[in-house]
C-alpha positions as CSV (number, residue, x, y, z in Angstrom):
1,M,96.2,23.2,158.4
2,E,95.1,25.8,155.8
3,V,96.4,29.3,156.4
4,R,92.8,30.8,156.3
5,V,91.5,28.4,158.9
6,R,94.5,28.9,161.2
7,A,94.1,32.7,160.9
8,A,90.4,32.4,161.7
9,R,91.2,30.3,164.8
10,V,93.7,32.9,166.0
11,D,91.2,35.8,165.4
12,L,88.5,34.0,167.3
13,A,91.0,33.4,170.2
14,K,91.9,37.1,170.2
15,Q,88.2,38.0,170.3
16,N,87.8,35.7,173.3
17,G,90.6,37.5,175.2
18,R,93.6,35.3,174.4
19,V,96.9,37.3,174.1
20,F,99.7,36.0,171.9
21,R,103.2,37.1,172.9
22,S,104.7,36.5,169.5
23,W,104.0,35.5,165.9
24,F,105.3,32.0,166.7
25,D,102.5,31.6,169.4
26,E,100.0,32.5,166.8
27,L,101.5,30.1,164.3
28,T,101.4,27.2,166.7
29,W,98.0,28.1,168.3
30,S,96.0,25.5,166.4
31,Y,98.2,22.7,167.8
32,K,98.1,24.1,171.3
33,E,94.3,24.7,171.1
34,V,93.7,21.0,170.4
35,W,96.2,20.0,173.1
36,L,94.5,22.2,175.7
37,R,91.0,21.1,174.7
38,L,92.0,17.4,175.1
39,K,93.6,18.0,178.4
40,S,91.1,20.4,179.9
41,R,89.9,19.4,183.4
42,S,91.4,16.0,183.3
43,R,93.6,14.9,186.2
44,G,94.0,11.4,184.8
45,L,94.8,12.1,181.2
46,S,98.5,12.4,180.4
47,L,99.4,13.7,177.0
48,H,103.0,13.6,175.7
49,D,104.8,14.4,172.5
50,L,106.6,11.3,171.5
51,E,109.2,13.3,169.6
52,K,110.1,15.6,172.6
53,D,109.5,13.7,175.8
54,G,112.6,11.7,176.8
55,I,110.6,9.4,179.1
56,F,109.6,7.3,176.1
57,Q,113.1,6.2,175.5
58,L,112.9,3.8,178.4
59,D,112.9,0.2,177.2
60,A,110.7,-1.1,180.0
61,L,107.9,1.4,179.4
62,E,104.7,0.0,178.0
63,L,102.8,2.5,175.9
64,R,100.1,2.5,173.2
65,V,99.8,5.1,170.4
66,V,96.1,5.5,169.5
67,H,96.4,8.4,167.1
68,R,99.4,9.6,165.1
69,D,99.9,12.1,162.3
70,G,96.2,12.3,161.5
71,H,95.6,8.6,161.3
72,R,94.5,6.0,163.8
73,A,97.4,3.8,164.8
């Protein structure tokens, strides 16, 4: 994401009362913002990071990737 766009999203979040604990939180805000928006108010939607969540290492697990790295899978 372009630096100006990311900075604008952080500024808007601050204006709306969000407090960032560190520069890293500001740096990763755009990713977290999308994640929170997708998950909001959904009890049934389960979002996982395929790189970080060990559960996806199970051979018997059936899963479908619908969107990856900016492209439909």
